[in-house]
mmCIF file of the N, C-alpha and C atoms, coordinates in Angstrom:
data_MODEL
# 
_entry.id   MODEL 
# 
loop_
_atom_site.group_PDB 
_atom_site.id 
_atom_site.type_symbol 
_atom_site.label_atom_id 
_atom_site.label_alt_id 
_atom_site.label_comp_id 
_atom_site.label_asym_id 
_atom_site.label_entity_id 
_atom_site.label_seq_id 
_atom_site.pdbx_PDB_ins_code 
_atom_site.Cartn_x 
_atom_site.Cartn_y 
_atom_site.Cartn_z 
_atom_site.occupancy 
_atom_site.B_iso_or_equiv 
_atom_site.pdbx_formal_charge 
_atom_site.auth_seq_id 
_atom_site.auth_comp_id 
_atom_site.auth_asym_id 
_atom_site.auth_atom_id 
_atom_site.pdbx_PDB_model_num 
ATOM 1   N N  . MET A 1 1  ? 0.822   -1.197 0.000  1.00 0.00 ? 1  MET A N  1 
ATOM 2   C CA . MET A 1 1  ? 0.000   0.000  0.000  1.00 0.00 ? 1  MET A CA 1 
ATOM 3   C C  . MET A 1 1  ? 0.861   1.253  0.000  1.00 0.00 ? 1  MET A C  1 
ATOM 4   N N  . GLU A 1 2  ? 2.068   1.120  0.493  1.00 0.00 ? 2  GLU A N  1 
ATOM 5   C CA . GLU A 1 2  ? 2.923   2.299  0.568  1.00 0.00 ? 2  GLU A CA 1 
ATOM 6   C C  . GLU A 1 2  ? 3.142   2.871  -0.828 1.00 0.00 ? 2  GLU A C  1 
ATOM 7   N N  . GLY A 1 3  ? 2.929   4.156  -0.949 1.00 0.00 ? 3  GLY A N  1 
ATOM 8   C CA . GLY A 1 3  ? 3.090   4.815  -2.239 1.00 0.00 ? 3  GLY A CA 1 
ATOM 9   C C  . GLY A 1 3  ? 1.833   4.812  -3.080 1.00 0.00 ? 3  GLY A C  1 
ATOM 10  N N  . ARG A 1 4  ? 0.798   4.125  -2.649 1.00 0.00 ? 4  ARG A N  1 
ATOM 11  C CA . ARG A 1 4  ? -0.457  4.055  -3.405 1.00 0.00 ? 4  ARG A CA 1 
ATOM 12  C C  . ARG A 1 4  ? -1.465  5.106  -2.943 1.00 0.00 ? 4  ARG A C  1 
ATOM 13  N N  . ILE A 1 5  ? -1.343  5.552  -1.699 1.00 0.00 ? 5  ILE A N  1 
ATOM 14  C CA . ILE A 1 5  ? -2.265  6.553  -1.169 1.00 0.00 ? 5  ILE A CA 1 
ATOM 15  C C  . ILE A 1 5  ? -1.458  7.774  -0.768 1.00 0.00 ? 5  ILE A C  1 
ATOM 16  N N  . GLU A 1 6  ? -1.845  8.911  -1.319 1.00 0.00 ? 6  GLU A N  1 
ATOM 17  C CA . GLU A 1 6  ? -1.136  10.152 -1.017 1.00 0.00 ? 6  GLU A CA 1 
ATOM 18  C C  . GLU A 1 6  ? -2.126  11.178 -0.491 1.00 0.00 ? 6  GLU A C  1 
ATOM 19  N N  . ILE A 1 7  ? -1.768  11.822 0.592  1.00 0.00 ? 7  ILE A N  1 
ATOM 20  C CA . ILE A 1 7  ? -2.580  12.906 1.138  1.00 0.00 ? 7  ILE A CA 1 
ATOM 21  C C  . ILE A 1 7  ? -1.704  14.151 1.145  1.00 0.00 ? 7  ILE A C  1 
ATOM 22  N N  . ASN A 1 8  ? -2.108  15.118 0.347  1.00 0.00 ? 8  ASN A N  1 
ATOM 23  C CA . ASN A 1 8  ? -1.337  16.345 0.193  1.00 0.00 ? 8  ASN A CA 1 
ATOM 24  C C  . ASN A 1 8  ? -2.300  17.521 0.323  1.00 0.00 ? 8  ASN A C  1 
ATOM 25  N N  . PRO A 1 9  ? -2.118  18.394 1.307  1.00 0.00 ? 9  PRO A N  1 
ATOM 26  C CA . PRO A 1 9  ? -3.045  19.510 1.492  1.00 0.00 ? 9  PRO A CA 1 
ATOM 27  C C  . PRO A 1 9  ? -3.105  20.461 0.298  1.00 0.00 ? 9  PRO A C  1 
ATOM 28  N N  . LYS A 1 10 ? -2.132  20.402 -0.576 1.00 0.00 ? 10 LYS A N  1 
ATOM 29  C CA . LYS A 1 10 ? -2.132  21.271 -1.761 1.00 0.00 ? 10 LYS A CA 1 
ATOM 30  C C  . LYS A 1 10 ? -2.898  20.671 -2.931 1.00 0.00 ? 10 LYS A C  1 
ATOM 31  N N  . ILE A 1 11 ? -3.294  19.388 -2.817 1.00 0.00 ? 11 ILE A N  1 
ATOM 32  C CA . ILE A 1 11 ? -4.020  18.709 -3.888 1.00 0.00 ? 11 ILE A CA 1 
ATOM 33  C C  . ILE A 1 11 ? -5.373  18.253 -3.354 1.00 0.00 ? 11 ILE A C  1 
ATOM 34  N N  . LEU A 1 12 ? -6.446  18.598 -4.030 1.00 0.00 ? 12 LEU A N  1 
ATOM 35  C CA . LEU A 1 12 ? -7.816  18.209 -3.651 1.00 0.00 ? 12 LEU A CA 1 
ATOM 36  C C  . LEU A 1 12 ? -8.139  18.526 -2.198 1.00 0.00 ? 12 LEU A C  1 
ATOM 37  N N  . ALA A 1 13 ? -7.629  19.621 -1.707 1.00 0.00 ? 13 ALA A N  1 
ATOM 38  C CA . ALA A 1 13 ? -7.887  20.076 -0.333 1.00 0.00 ? 13 ALA A CA 1 
ATOM 39  C C  . ALA A 1 13 ? -7.510  19.021 0.703  1.00 0.00 ? 13 ALA A C  1 
ATOM 40  N N  . GLY A 1 14 ? -6.497  18.211 0.392  1.00 0.00 ? 14 GLY A N  1 
ATOM 41  C CA . GLY A 1 14 ? -6.020  17.217 1.344  1.00 0.00 ? 14 GLY A CA 1 
ATOM 42  C C  . GLY A 1 14 ? -6.756  15.902 1.324  1.00 0.00 ? 14 GLY A C  1 
ATOM 43  N N  . LYS A 1 15 ? -7.663  15.714 0.361  1.00 0.00 ? 15 LYS A N  1 
ATOM 44  C CA . LYS A 1 15 ? -8.375  14.445 0.266  1.00 0.00 ? 15 LYS A CA 1 
ATOM 45  C C  . LYS A 1 15 ? -7.426  13.392 -0.319 1.00 0.00 ? 15 LYS A C  1 
ATOM 46  N N  . PRO A 1 16 ? -7.576  12.130 0.071  1.00 0.00 ? 16 PRO A N  1 
ATOM 47  C CA . PRO A 1 16 ? -6.656  11.093 -0.392 1.00 0.00 ? 16 PRO A CA 1 
ATOM 48  C C  . PRO A 1 16 ? -6.738  10.887 -1.910 1.00 0.00 ? 16 PRO A C  1 
ATOM 49  N N  . ILE A 1 17 ? -5.583  10.672 -2.513 1.00 0.00 ? 17 ILE A N  1 
ATOM 50  C CA . ILE A 1 17 ? -5.494  10.296 -3.916 1.00 0.00 ? 17 ILE A CA 1 
ATOM 51  C C  . ILE A 1 17 ? -5.006  8.854  -3.915 1.00 0.00 ? 17 ILE A C  1 
ATOM 52  N N  . ILE A 1 18 ? -5.778  7.970  -4.520 1.00 0.00 ? 18 ILE A N  1 
ATOM 53  C CA . ILE A 1 18 ? -5.499  6.538  -4.459 1.00 0.00 ? 18 ILE A CA 1 
ATOM 54  C C  . ILE A 1 18 ? -5.186  6.037  -5.860 1.00 0.00 ? 18 ILE A C  1 
ATOM 55  N N  . ARG A 1 19 ? -4.066  5.339  -5.994 1.00 0.00 ? 19 ARG A N  1 
ATOM 56  C CA . ARG A 1 19 ? -3.679  4.757  -7.283 1.00 0.00 ? 19 ARG A CA 1 
ATOM 57  C C  . ARG A 1 19 ? -4.015  3.271  -7.270 1.00 0.00 ? 19 ARG A C  1 
ATOM 58  N N  . GLY A 1 20 ? -4.864  2.853  -8.197 1.00 0.00 ? 20 GLY A N  1 
ATOM 59  C CA . GLY A 1 20 ? -5.182  1.435  -8.348 1.00 0.00 ? 20 GLY A CA 1 
ATOM 60  C C  . GLY A 1 20 ? -6.496  1.044  -7.699 1.00 0.00 ? 20 GLY A C  1 
ATOM 61  N N  . ILE A 1 21 ? -7.251  0.149  -8.412 1.00 0.00 ? 21 ILE A N  1 
ATOM 62  C CA . ILE A 1 21 ? -8.559  -0.317 -7.920 1.00 0.00 ? 21 ILE A CA 1 
ATOM 63  C C  . ILE A 1 21 ? -8.396  -1.084 -6.611 1.00 0.00 ? 21 ILE A C  1 
ATOM 64  N N  . LYS A 1 22 ? -7.391  -1.964 -6.515 1.00 0.00 ? 22 LYS A N  1 
ATOM 65  C CA . LYS A 1 22 ? -7.199  -2.768 -5.307 1.00 0.00 ? 22 LYS A CA 1 
ATOM 66  C C  . LYS A 1 22 ? -6.854  -1.870 -4.119 1.00 0.00 ? 22 LYS A C  1 
ATOM 67  N N  . ALA A 1 23 ? -6.020  -0.867 -4.339 1.00 0.00 ? 23 ALA A N  1 
ATOM 68  C CA . ALA A 1 23 ? -5.659  0.058  -3.264 1.00 0.00 ? 23 ALA A CA 1 
ATOM 69  C C  . ALA A 1 23 ? -6.887  0.821  -2.785 1.00 0.00 ? 23 ALA A C  1 
ATOM 70  N N  . ALA A 1 24 ? -7.769  1.183  -3.699 1.00 0.00 ? 24 ALA A N  1 
ATOM 71  C CA . ALA A 1 24 ? -8.986  1.906  -3.324 1.00 0.00 ? 24 ALA A CA 1 
ATOM 72  C C  . ALA A 1 24 ? -9.896  1.037  -2.461 1.00 0.00 ? 24 ALA A C  1 
ATOM 73  N N  . ILE A 1 25 ? -9.988  -0.233 -2.798 1.00 0.00 ? 25 ILE A N  1 
ATOM 74  C CA . ILE A 1 25 ? -10.831 -1.146 -2.019 1.00 0.00 ? 25 ILE A CA 1 
ATOM 75  C C  . ILE A 1 25 ? -10.249 -1.353 -0.626 1.00 0.00 ? 25 ILE A C  1 
ATOM 76  N N  . ILE A 1 26 ? -8.945  -1.522 -0.534 1.00 0.00 ? 26 ILE A N  1 
ATOM 77  C CA . ILE A 1 26 ? -8.297  -1.692 0.768  1.00 0.00 ? 26 ILE A CA 1 
ATOM 78  C C  . ILE A 1 26 ? -8.453  -0.430 1.610  1.00 0.00 ? 26 ILE A C  1 
ATOM 79  N N  . TYR A 1 27 ? -8.315  0.735  0.987  1.00 0.00 ? 27 TYR A N  1 
ATOM 80  C CA . TYR A 1 27 ? -8.497  1.999  1.703  1.00 0.00 ? 27 TYR A CA 1 
ATOM 81  C C  . TYR A 1 27 ? -9.920  2.099  2.242  1.00 0.00 ? 27 TYR A C  1 
ATOM 82  N N  . ALA A 1 28 ? -10.906 1.773  1.415  1.00 0.00 ? 28 ALA A N  1 
ATOM 83  C CA . ALA A 1 28 ? -12.306 1.833  1.844  1.00 0.00 ? 28 ALA A CA 1 
ATOM 84  C C  . ALA A 1 28 ? -12.568 0.857  2.987  1.00 0.00 ? 28 ALA A C  1 
ATOM 85  N N  . GLU A 1 29 ? -11.978 -0.331 2.898  1.00 0.00 ? 29 GLU A N  1 
ATOM 86  C CA . GLU A 1 29 ? -12.150 -1.321 3.960  1.00 0.00 ? 29 GLU A CA 1 
ATOM 87  C C  . GLU A 1 29 ? -11.605 -0.797 5.284  1.00 0.00 ? 29 GLU A C  1 
ATOM 88  N N  . ARG A 1 30 ? -10.431 -0.209 5.252  1.00 0.00 ? 30 ARG A N  1 
ATOM 89  C CA . ARG A 1 30 ? -9.828  0.333  6.479  1.00 0.00 ? 30 ARG A CA 1 
ATOM 90  C C  . ARG A 1 30 ? -10.635 1.508  7.024  1.00 0.00 ? 30 ARG A C  1 
ATOM 91  N N  . LEU A 1 31 ? -11.241 2.247  6.128  1.00 0.00 ? 31 LEU A N  1 
ATOM 92  C CA . LEU A 1 31 ? -12.022 3.411  6.528  1.00 0.00 ? 31 LEU A CA 1 
ATOM 93  C C  . LEU A 1 31 ? -13.268 3.015  7.325  1.00 0.00 ? 31 LEU A C  1 
ATOM 94  N N  . VAL A 1 32 ? -13.875 1.891  6.969  1.00 0.00 ? 32 VAL A N  1 
ATOM 95  C CA . VAL A 1 32 ? -15.134 1.491  7.610  1.00 0.00 ? 32 VAL A CA 1 
ATOM 96  C C  . VAL A 1 32 ? -15.019 0.262  8.510  1.00 0.00 ? 32 VAL A C  1 
ATOM 97  N N  . GLU A 1 33 ? -13.812 -0.249 8.730  1.00 0.00 ? 33 GLU A N  1 
ATOM 98  C CA . GLU A 1 33 ? -13.679 -1.507 9.461  1.00 0.00 ? 33 GLU A CA 1 
ATOM 99  C C  . GLU A 1 33 ? -14.224 -1.456 10.890 1.00 0.00 ? 33 GLU A C  1 
ATOM 100 N N  . ASN A 1 34 ? -14.295 -0.292 11.499 1.00 0.00 ? 34 ASN A N  1 
ATOM 101 C CA . ASN A 1 34 ? -14.820 -0.191 12.863 1.00 0.00 ? 34 ASN A CA 1 
ATOM 102 C C  . ASN A 1 34 ? -16.237 0.379  12.920 1.00 0.00 ? 34 ASN A C  1 
ATOM 103 N N  . GLU A 1 35 ? -16.856 0.537  11.775 1.00 0.00 ? 35 GLU A N  1 
ATOM 104 C CA . GLU A 1 35 ? -18.226 1.044  11.726 1.00 0.00 ? 35 GLU A CA 1 
ATOM 105 C C  . GLU A 1 35 ? -19.201 -0.047 12.148 1.00 0.00 ? 35 GLU A C  1 
ATOM 106 N N  . GLU A 1 36 ? -20.283 0.353  12.752 1.00 0.00 ? 36 GLU A N  1 
ATOM 107 C CA . GLU A 1 36 ? -21.349 -0.578 13.099 1.00 0.00 ? 36 GLU A CA 1 
ATOM 108 C C  . GLU A 1 36 ? -22.504 -0.368 12.118 1.00 0.00 ? 36 GLU A C  1 
ATOM 109 N N  . VAL A 1 37 ? -23.061 -1.457 11.654 1.00 0.00 ? 37 VAL A N  1 
ATOM 110 C CA . VAL A 1 37 ? -24.147 -1.399 10.673 1.00 0.00 ? 37 VAL A CA 1 
ATOM 111 C C  . VAL A 1 37 ? -25.401 -1.972 11.307 1.00 0.00 ? 37 VAL A C  1 
ATOM 112 N N  . TYR A 1 38 ? -26.479 -1.240 11.194 1.00 0.00 ? 38 TYR A N  1 
ATOM 113 C CA . TYR A 1 38 ? -27.759 -1.681 11.746 1.00 0.00 ? 38 TYR A CA 1 
ATOM 114 C C  . TYR A 1 38 ? -28.769 -1.803 10.608 1.00 0.00 ? 38 TYR A C  1 
ATOM 115 N N  . PRO A 1 39 ? -29.533 -2.877 10.595 1.00 0.00 ? 39 PRO A N  1 
ATOM 116 C CA . PRO A 1 39 ? -30.527 -3.039 9.537  1.00 0.00 ? 39 PRO A CA 1 
ATOM 117 C C  . PRO A 1 39 ? -31.667 -2.031 9.689  1.00 0.00 ? 39 PRO A C  1 
ATOM 118 N N  . ILE A 1 40 ? -32.207 -1.631 8.581  1.00 0.00 ? 40 ILE A N  1 
ATOM 119 C CA . ILE A 1 40 ? -33.395 -0.767 8.575  1.00 0.00 ? 40 ILE A CA 1 
ATOM 120 C C  . ILE A 1 40 ? -34.589 -1.683 8.315  1.00 0.00 ? 40 ILE A C  1 
ATOM 121 N N  . ILE A 1 41 ? -35.495 -1.695 9.269  1.00 0.00 ? 41 ILE A N  1 
ATOM 122 C CA . ILE A 1 41 ? -36.672 -2.545 9.155  1.00 0.00 ? 41 ILE A CA 1 
ATOM 123 C C  . ILE A 1 41 ? -37.840 -1.702 8.677  1.00 0.00 ? 41 ILE A C  1 
ATOM 124 N N  . VAL A 1 42 ? -38.362 -2.040 7.516  1.00 0.00 ? 42 VAL A N  1 
ATOM 125 C CA . VAL A 1 42 ? -39.480 -1.310 6.932  1.00 0.00 ? 42 VAL A CA 1 
ATOM 126 C C  . VAL A 1 42 ? -40.726 -2.171 7.093  1.00 0.00 ? 42 VAL A C  1 
ATOM 127 N N  . LYS A 1 43 ? -41.744 -1.578 7.687  1.00 0.00 ? 43 LYS A N  1 
ATOM 128 C CA . LYS A 1 43 ? -42.994 -2.335 7.893  1.00 0.00 ? 43 LYS A CA 1 
ATOM 129 C C  . LYS A 1 43 ? -44.037 -1.908 6.909  1.00 0.00 ? 43 LYS A C  1 
# 
């Protein structure tokens, strides 16, 4: 992953720039790995 994700405050206001589809998926996984998901029950 090293070198695949760059965060630079001068580019895109500091938002991550990700090179490669696999790197993007791994980044997204790490971003939400501690999130809790609750089902929405529609009656």
